[in-house]
Every structure is written in C-alpha cells, then in structure tokens.
N, C-alpha and C positions, 0 to 999 in steps of 0.2 A: 661249684662242681660239673661236670658233664653228666654225671648220675645221680639220680636219687637215691639208691640203692647201697648201702654200707659206706664203703670208702674207694671203692674201685671206679676206674673211668670206662668207659666204653669200650674201649680197645682191649683193657683187661677184662671185660666180661667176655667178649668174643673169643678171648684166647682160652681163658677157663672152658669156655664151651668144648672149644676143640681138644682140648685136656681131658675132659671128662667123656669126650667120644673114644679118645684114644687110649683111655686107662685101661680096657681089658687086653687091648692088644700089648699094650708096654707091659703089663704085668706080665705077661706070657714070655716075655723076653726083656728080663730084670737088668740087663747089661746095657740095654739102649736109653742113653740120655740127652736125645736130640730135642725133647720138650726143652730144655733151659737155653739151647740157642735160640728156639721159637720166641720164647717169652725175652729175650733179650735183658737177661736180669743182670744187674750187675754185682759181681762177686767180691768178696772182701780180700781176694787175693789179687786183685788189679785186674779181674776181668777174665782170668785164666780158668774160672770154673770153680765150681764148689771144693772146698777142702775135704779130706777124707775124713770122717766121723764127725762133722760139723755140719750138720743140716743148717739152713737158713734162718729157721725160724729158733735157733740159738745163738744167734749172731744179734747183737744189741748195738744200736748206734745212741753215741753221748749226742750232748747239746753242741759240742764243739764238732761234730760229724765224723770222729771215730768210732772204730768198730771194737768192743771187746766180748770175749767168749764168757758165755755163762753157761750154767748146766740147764738141763730140762726142766721146765715148770719153773727156771728163776732161782734153782738151787744154786749157791756156791759164786764164787767169783766175787772181784771188789766189787762193794757198794750193795751187795744184796745182801737179803735175809736168809736166804737158804728154802727149800720147798717146804711144804706142810707135814709131810714124813717123810724124813730123811732117812731112810734104809739102804740108800745104794750109794756107795762111796766112789764107785766108778763113772766114768762118763757114760752117758746115755746116749743111744744114737738108734734108729733105724735100722732092722735087720731085714735086709731084702730076701733072705731066704725064709723069714719068718711065714709059716702057712698064712697069717693075719696081714701081712704085709698089703699095702695097697699105694701104688706109686701115683695116685692122684695127692696125695698130702704132701708131696714135694712140689706140685704144681701149686697148691693153695697156700704152702709156705712162701715161695718165691712171690706170689703176686702181693701176700700182706706187706714182705719185706719193701716192696717197691715203692719210690719215692711219691707222694700226692701233692698234687699243686695245691699251695696254700694261696686263698685269695688275698688276705692281710699283707704276704708277703710281697704278692705283685703289686698291690694298690702301695706299701712304702717305696719299692722302687721308681713306681712312676711317680711319685709325688714328690721324691729327691731331684728328679729331673727337671719337674715343671719349676721348683724352686729354684734351683739353679740357673735355668734359663731366663726367670723372672729377674733374678738379680745382676745378670747379665743386660738384658734389654730393657729393663724397668716398664714392660708392657701389660699394664694390668687387665685391659681386655683380652688379651691372648693368653693370659695365664688363667682368668676366670674361665674363659672357653675351655682350656684343656681340661680344667678340673671338672667341670660340666660332663663332657666327654667321655671323661674316664670312668663315669659313674661310681659304683660302690660308695653311696651317700653317706652309710651308716657307718663308714670309717673316718669320715670328715673331723671327729676330734682330734682324731692322729695329726690329720694336716696340720691343724692349728696349733699342735704341740710342736710338730717338727718344724713349721716355719718359724716360731719364734726361737727354737733351741738354737737352728741354725743360724740364724739371725744374730744371737747372742754372743756368738763365737766370732762376729764379723765388724767391720766398721759401723761407724754412726750412720753413715749413708744408709746400709742394708737395714739396721733398725728402724730407721724410717719409713724405708719401702716398705717392709714386712708390716709395721703398723697400717701404713696406706691401704695395703693389699686387704687385710682383715675387715677393715671398715667397706672397703668395694663389694667385699664378697658377702658381708653381713646380710642375713635374709634372704637375698637374692640365691645365693649359692650355697652357703654355710648356715644353717638353722641358729638361731639366738643360744638353744641349750648344747648345741655342739661347740660353739664357740667358749662356753662357759663350761665345758666338760674338759675341753683341750687345756683351758687354763688349769683346772684341779688338777689334771696329771702333771702340768709342768710343775704346779706345786708339791707335789708327791714325790717328783723325782729330781728336784732342785738339788738335793745332797749328792746325788751322783753327778750332775750338771757341776758344780763348785768343785770337783776334782779337778777338771780342765778349764774351768773358767773362774778364775779367781774373784772376781767381782759378781759373782752370777745371783746374789741376792740381792744386790741393788738395781741391776739390770733389770730381772725380772720383775723387780716391784714396780719399776719406772714402765715397763711395758703393760701392766696392770693399771697403773694409775693413768696411761696414755689410752687404754681400752675403755677405762669409764668416763674419761673426759671426751673421748668420740664416742660416748654413748653406744657401744656393743656390749659393756657389761655393765649391769645395774649397780649402782652403790650398795645394794644390800649383799653383793657377791663378798665383799670384805668380811661381813658380820657371819654369814653362812660358812665360810673357808674356817675362819677360827674355830668353829663348834667342831670339825671334822679333823683338825689337823692337832697333832701333839705340841705343845707350847715349848716342848723343847727342840723340835724340828725347825732347820731352815726354813721350811715353808712358811710356819707360823713367823718366822723373823720377815719372810719378804711381804706379808701383809701388813705387819706395824710399821717396816718400812715405807712402804705405800700411802699408809693412813699420814704419819705424822713427818715425812718428810717432803712428800710431793703433794698430798691432797688437802693438807691443813693451812697450807703458805696463802697468804693474801694473792689473789690471782694467779692461782695455780694452773687454770688452764690455759693461759697464756705461758705459762713458764715451762710447762710439761710439752705443749705442743712444739715449744723451739729448742727441747733439749737437746734432739740431734740433729741441730740444723734447721728442723722444718722446711724441707723441700718443696713441701707442697704449698706453702704459705709464703706470698711472693708481697713484697712491698710496695706501697702506692707507688713511689717512683718506678718501681720495676715494671708495673703493670702499665703506666703511662708511656713506658718507653717500648713496650711490646705492641700498645696500640698505634703510637706510631709509626713502629716498623711494620705493621700489617697495612696500613693506610697507603703508606709511601710504597710498598710492593704492588698494592693493588692498583695504585696510579699507573705504575709502569706495565703491568700486565693485563688489566682490565676484567680479571676472572671474578666476577660476583660471587660465584658459589664458594670458590675458595675463601675469598675474604670472610664470608658468611660463616663458614667453617672453623676457622683462626678466630674469629671472635667469640664463637659458641665455646670454642676449647678453653679460652680463657677462664672460663667458669666464674665471671664476676657480673652478674647480671644485676647487681645494685649498683655497679659503677659504669653502665652503658651510657650515660650521661656523657662521661668522658669521651667516648667514641663520637657521640654527636658532636661536642664543643670541637674536637682536634679535626674532625672532617669538615665542619664548617670554615674553620679557619684556614686548613689548608685550601679551600675551595676559594677562598679569599685572596690568599697569596698568590695560587695558581690558577688563574680563571679560565685556563686550557682544560683543565680538569674539573671545572665546576659540573657540568653534566654527568660526568661519569659518579664524583662522590655524593650527589643527590640520587642517582640510580642505588647507589649502593644504600643509602638511608632508607628510601624506597622500599626495596627490597626487604631489608632486615625488619622493616617495619609490618610488612605484609606477610613474612614467615612467622611474625611474635617474636623474633630474636630480641628486638628493641621495643619495649613495652612502650604506650602512650606518655605515662609520667615521665619515664627516662627521657623521652625525646623531647618534651617540652621542658624538663629540666635542664637539657643540654644546650637548648635554643635558649632560655632564660640566661644561662650563664655566659653566653657570647653578647647578649644585650648587656649585660652587667658590666661586661669587659671592652665594649666598643671604645671608648674614651682612650683605654691605654693602647686597644689595637691600631688606633688612627696614627698612632705615631711611626708605626711601620707600613701599615696599609692606610695611604691617605684617604681612599674610596669607602674604607670598611662600613662604613653607616650605610653610604649608598647600596654597597654591593649584598649587605645583611637585609635590608629593606625589599629588595629585590628577589630574594632566597625566600623570605617566609612567605609571600603569597603562593609561590610556586608550591612550597611545601603544603600548606593549607589545599589547596585546589587540587593536589595530588592526593589527599585524604591521608597522610601520614604525620600530619603535625594537626593537635585538636584547635578549633577554631578560638578556644578559651584564651590562646596566647596574644591574641589580636589584642584582645581586652588588657590583659597583663602590660603590654608595650605602650599601648595608648594612655594608661593611665600614670605609666612612666614618665612619658614624655609631656603629654598633654596638661596633666595636671599637677607638675610641680610645684607650682605657688600652694595649691591648697595643702600638698602634701606637706611641704615645710611646716605648714602652720599645724597641721596635726600632728607631727612629730614634736615639734616645741612643747604642745600640750601636754603630749604623752611624757616627756622628759620631765616636765614640772610636777605631774601627778604622782609618777613614780618616785620622784624625790620624798614625796610628804608620805607614799608608802613606805619606803626604805627606813626612814626615820621614826615612823610609828612602829616599824617592828622591831628596831633597834632597843626601843623602850618596853616594848608589851612582850618579846620573842613570842608572838601569837602566829605559827606558821598557816594554821588554817584560814586565821584573819585576812594574813597575806595574798594566801591563794585566790580567796573569795574575791577580793580587790582588784587582784588581776584579771581573772575572769568576768568582771564587772566592765572592765574597760573595752574587753573584747577586741583587741589589737595584736592576735600572736605572732603577725609578720615581723614586730618590735619587740619580740624576746630576745633576740640578740642585744639590742638596746638596753633592755632592764639589766642584763647581766653585766655589761660595762658598766653601768652606773652603780650597781650594788656592789661591786668590788673597788670601784675608786673611792665610793664614799667610805668603804672599810678600810682601805689602805690609809686613810688619815685619820683613823680611830684607835682605840687599844685592841690587846689581843682577846678580849670577849667579842667585840663585834666582828673581828676577822674570822672567830671560831664561829659565830652565829650565820655570816655568810658562808661559809663551807656548808655547814647542816643546813640551810636553805637551797642550796644547789641542789645536794642529794636529794631534798623533798620535791625540788620542782623536777628534776629528772623523773621521780616516779609518777609525777601529778599532771605535769604539764607542759613542758618542755622537751623537744626532741635533740639528738646527739647534734643534729646540723645546727640547731639554736646555739649549743654551747661551742661547738666550733666556731662558728662565725662571731660570737659575743668575744671569745678570748682573742679570734685574729683582731676586731677593733680594738680590742685591749693592747694588745701588743704592738700592733700599728701606730700608737699613742703612746707609747712607752717612754720616748726620749722625753716628750712636753710632760709627761706626769711625774719624770723624775726631777724637774726644775722646783716644783711644790713639794714631791717626798723623797727624801735624799734615799733611802733603801727600797725604792720604790720596784727596782728590777729583780732584788732578792726575794720579796716580799710577791710579787708576781710568779714567780717560781716556785715559790711555797704553794699558791693558789693553783697552779695547773697541775704540780706534782700531787696536790690533796685530790683532785677532782680525778683522777687518775686511779688512785688507791680507794676512794668513795665508787667506783665503778661507774662515775659521770663520763668518762671519758676512757678509751682505748687506748693502750699504748701507740698502735696504730696510729689514732686521731693526730699524736703530736708530730709526726711525718708529716700529714697531711697540712697541718698547721704552720708549720715550718717552711714548705713550698711555696705558701702564700705570703711569705715576708721576706723582704728584700735582703739578700744573702748576708750582707756583714752588717745588720743592724742591730739595735738592742734588743728588739722582739726575738730575734734569731739565737740570740746569746742568751736571754731568758729560757728558751724552748731547752736550750743544751743545758742549762742549770737545771732544768726540772727532771731532765732525764738522768743526771750525775746522782740527783737527790733518790729516785727512784729506784736505781739500781744499787744504792747503798746498802749493806748491811742492815737487816732487822728494819726497812724502810718504812713497813707500814706501822707498826707501833711508834715509831717517832716521828713519823707524818701526821697522825691521828692524834698525838699530842703536842704538836708543833706549836700551838696559841696557847699551851695549858688546856687543851679543851677539856672541859668536863662532860659533853658529849663525844668526845672523839674516843670510844672505845673501841677497841677489836670486837668485829662481829660475834665471836664465840662469848666474849663477855655479854653482850647484849642478850644472846640467846639463853645463856645459863640464867640469869637473871629473870630472865620471861618464863622460863619453865619452872622455877622456884614459886615465883609468885603465883603462876596457874595452880601448882599443888597445893599450896596454901589454902587459898580460894576453894580448891575443890573439897579439901578437909573440912570446910566448914567455916571459912571466911568470909569477911563482908564484903558485899560488892563495892560498897563506897571506897573503903580502903584499898580493893585491888584497882580500881581506875584511877586513885592518887599514885599508887604503885606504877602504874603504866605510865602516868603525866610525869611523873619524876624521872623515868627514864630520861626524857628529853629527845627522843626520837621518833617525832611520827610519821618519819619517811620509812620507817622500818615496821609498823605496826602490823602491814601484813603476817609478820611472824609470828604476833601475838595471838591471829585470827586462826592463821596454820596450826597452831601447836595448841590451840583452845579447841578445836575440833578435832583433831587425832586424838588429845586427851580424852574426850568426849566419846568417842569410838572405843579406846582401849578400855576407859574405866566404866563403859556404858551408863555415863553420868550426863544425863542432859542438862544437867544445872549448869555447866559453862556456857550454855546458850544466852541464859541469863545475862551474864557478864558481856558477851558481847552486844547484846541488848541495850544494855546500859551504856555501854560506851559509844553504841552509835546514836543513841538519844541525847547523849550530853556532847555530840560533835567530835567527839575524841578521835574515833577512829571513822575515818571520812569513806564515803561509798567507793571510790577508787580503791582505798587499801583494804577495805572489805572483800571487794570482788577478785583483787589480786591474791589475797590470802586464800580465797575459796577456789581461785583458781591454780595455785600450786597444790592443794591438797587434791584436785582432780586429777592431776598430773601424775601423781604417785599414788593412785588407787591399786594400780598393778599390786605394787609393792606393798602397799599397806594389806591389802586382801590376802598375802600370806599369813600374817600373824593376826590380821581381824578379819575371819571369814566374812563377817556380814559388813563390810566397810562401805561397799556399794550403794548398799541398801540404806545404810545410814546417811551417806552422803546425799542421798536423794531426796531425804527427809529433809535435812539440813539445808539443803540448796532451795528446797520449796517454801521451807518458814522464811529462809532469807528472801526469795521473792514477795512473799506476799507481804511481808513487813516492809518491803524497800530498801533492804540493806544493801543489796548489788545491784549493776546494771543490768538492765532488761534484757540486753541480749546474750548476756551469760547464764540465763535460763532454760535459753532454747539448746546450748551445748551441753548444759548440765544434765538434762533429761534424756540425751541421745544415747 
C-alpha cells in the first residue's frame, strides 16, 4: 500500500483534504455535487452518478463483484441479520435539509467504497505469467530472475502451490519442468519452509483440485515423492502432514499414496525421477553424443570459450574424463586439429572445469585402448606418446601419469607374474569363504593382499567359481558383492569386473550350460542390491560388442529388473536365506534392539545380529541403536555396540557409516528429541575414544 494509515492511498488522502476544505462551502450549497466527479467514484448504476436515496455506504459488494442494496447499519437485504435495534421499517438515507447534515460524510463514504489494490492479487497475477512463460521457454534462470525481481517473498508458498497445481493439469513435460524449477529455486529464491507450506496448501485443496483433475491424488502424491527424492522436502514431512489432515480427506490419501506407491518401492529414487520422462536425466549414450558434437563444432569454429561453456552446461563433471578421451582420439584422427584440441584441454584445466583426476583418467582410458585405436589409426601409439609430454610440460596433466604408463609398458613381465599370483591367492580366499561364510575374514584377507587395482579380477573370479556351484554359493557370492560395495570396492571396480565377465561369457558357456542366464541374474541382483545403478548397465553394454553373448546377457538383466515385483523375486532367486527385502531386515533389527533395551542379554542380541546374516547392513544396527538410545534416554544400548565391535561383529567401516547416517539426520531427529545433537556428540566422542569409528569422522562430528 502507498500509505501506512488506514486503507486509503496517498491520492485518496489528498482528495480527502480537498473535500474537508470545501465542506463548509458545499454545506451552504446542498445542490452542488461536483465532489463525486472530482473523486472519480464508480457508481453502481454504471458510472452515471448515485441513485437517489441510496448513499454509497449502503451499497455492498459481494465476492463476485456484484452490488447489493442493504439498509443503513446493515439492516435488511438478502444475507443480512438486520440492525441491532430495528425500529424503522423504511429505507434510511441522509437528509440534506437536516440542520445536522454534513456533506463531508458523502466524501468519506465514497472513499471507503473505492477499490484498494491488494498486493496478493497483484502477486498472483504476476506469478501466473512467470509460470506460463517458463512452460513455454523452459528457461530456469529467467524464471528464477523474474521471481526474485517480483519481490513479495512472503507470498512464495503461493508460488509453490500455483506452479504445481498448474502443472498437474498439463502434460508430463510440464510436470517434470515444475519439479526441476522447484529444485532450482530451493533455498536460493524460495526458503525450505515456504516450499513445505506450499505443499501443505496443496494437500488442503486437493479436494477442489480433484473436481477438475481426475487423478489429482496420484499426481500430487508423485510431486511430493519427487520433492522428497530431490531433497527439497524432508521425509518427515509425510508424518507431520498426516497429523494435521483428516483421515477421510483426499490430502491424507495423497500422503498414503506417496508412501506406499512411490517411496517404499525398491530403487524408488530412479523410478520417481523418470516417471515423467526425466528430461533432466540423460543417458550415457546421449551424453557421449553431446560431447562429440561439442568437440566437432569446436574444431570448426575454434571458439574455446563457447566450447568450455557447453561442456559446463552438460552438468556431468564426474564424466569429464570422456571429454578428455574423445578430444585426444579426435586429435589423433585429425592431426590438423591437434593443437586446437590440446588448447581446449589446457584452457579447461586452467579454469578448473576439468579436474586433475578426470584429466588423468581420460588419458589413462586412451592408453588402455591404444591397441584397438591402432586398427583405425596406425600411428596412434606414436601420436599419443607425443601428446603426453606436451600435456605434462603445459601443466595440465599430472606427472604421475608418466609413472603409470611406464609401469604398464616396461613392467609387463613382472605385472603378469603378480597377476598370476593374485589369481591363485584369491581362489583360495573364495573357497575358504564358501566353507566358512565369514565375510569380515575375507575382507581382511583382501586388504592384506594390498592390490586394489585387481578388484575387478577378484569379482570375475568370485562369480565364475559360484556359477559352477550350488544356489547356496551363488547367494553367498551376491551377498559378498553387497558387503564389498560397502567396505572395499568402488562402483568402477564392479563395472569393470562385470565387463570382464561378459566379455568371456561365450567361453564360460562352453563349461556351464546356463551361464548366460545365471550371469543375467547376478547382474540384475547387483542392481537390486544397489551395488550397481540401472544407468551402469547401459555403460557396461556400450563397452561390449553389439551382437555378442555379453550384450544379450545385459538385455536379459534389464528385462528381469523391469518385471513386476522384480525386487522380491531377485532377492530370492537362489532361495537366498539372506535375500530379504530391506524393510524385513529393518523390522528384525528394530525388534531385537527393543528386546535388548527392555532387559535382554548382550550375548543373545549379538547372536541375533549374527543370525541376520547381513554384515553389509550392520550400519543400520548402529543407526537404530543410537536413535533408540536418544529416544529412550537409555545409554545401555552403547554396551551392545561395544560388544559387537569387540567381537568383530560390526566393523569400523560399518560403525562409521552408522554414526554418519545419524549425523546426517540430526536436524530431523531434533524435532522429536530436543537434546539429540548434545547426545550425539557424547556418543561420537565415546566412539572415538574407544576406536569404534575412523579418526576423520571425529573432526566433522564435533563441528
């Protein structure tokens, strides 16, 4: 509002002053009505002036904008209760011949009835325009800038509500765009609480939305699930919303649908993100294609700045090694463009666009594929050897790469002997594991070997040996992969190990008739167990010959994963006693901790944890024990963790991971447990003193 006094604008206050000054002269000439023209007041008769006997303060406006006539002081008329003392049945009006008549009253009446600008109405109109333009252009930056310039940040919950409600009645493209925009605006433009309040408003109005949008409940449930997956709504939002919504309302149904249909499914994050076609998530192949297009365009125009901008906009910093690899291969294929492409890599390194590790990885990948490249580029090795010194002397390739390549070339004979010994040692370790089922012992044995670069070889050996055994060993192999993923192996190790397996799938099939189907099960099970992401299957497939047995095996694995109830079936594919779904394991952990907390025996609780047979999931035991200790104010649960650590039942890595998961959820825990942060500091300090957790965790835990 322009004025802070009452509900009148500055212009109206000026006119009021004029009216007051002229009141005396107007009262001496009661027939003069020029004041109404000066004030430019809208008349209910279409602008022709006031109706005789109906002063303006007796004309009321409904929500629809229509005027209705009511009696003085609100008496009479449809929808009114009558005045306090209704003693006059006739219409009441001002009598200008009355000695007490003051024409100034007419001026006040007109001013009060004048329309006053509502900031919320203005905001609503503006955001609709912003949203419509965003749906047309897809430009997140422009939408964010427009919303920031609009101001009125206190109304941002309405923007959240309006954006989602408009997208709900449109195609999947707009729904995906709305989710992307909310993630982009989160914290920078719209506060977390405002996004939460916007969704609360949506939940309260879903009954109205359902009148126009038949599947409103399902669509809004998916929006909420997506917001939780994108981490712009906390998971606790669901529980809190249930408390404030009536169970009979559609809003309550939305929360239940989000929980049961979207957030409880295996790999729900990937499923939810791709539900509307996931325009923000590109496949590996699409990314590679875009990188090739950027490099080809750069060779044509030589614009380094534009090429760097395009690489940055890809938003795949973890995949920049592919940029390095393709740039080097293109430089070898088209030698006239070599200096230009090396200039691009140099510029990208100096800007910090391509990190040192990604640069080394890109060079290493080219070095690995030199034999294949030599088939198309006969001088590939010679050209590559000439590029490496230039990159090192230019300061954009780490000198350590020279050491890596020299070991690769000069030390082949010693390397082969080392690999041969490693294979022999790992066969003994795997056979011992199949007899003892002791995962911690196997992990210790691998660590003692001290050759993490051979992790893919171990994976290939493990699965090859399991393929020729019974279902028990196959199940044990899958369980071991999950444990190694938590403790020792990287995703890259698993990808390379499965590529080695699939490359030799035809040879394996000569000895094991059903090898292809069994390998597909191992691959699908690895995805279900979160050892691999679905996107990794595409990466593996691209590194295999197009019509090979390995490619067919990957295709079979994809079919297994996409089948109905795939998670439960694959977890029990080999009759797996340890292949429970995660929720079952969590329930068992919770029950054994509750029993222990009420006076159980430590040794019995340890045995129950051991009987679960899921050592790779023991971080959940740590997390639930710590949370329960805070809730129940019972530090006795730390005695159980101490015993588990002392027996080697819960490893340091699993213990650290459990403490880390509690640390990450402290903000949410503090809502229900006020002293959660203080308690956690005590527990973390105790764990550090007793050597349960890794030393580096202690630093961040006390920050």
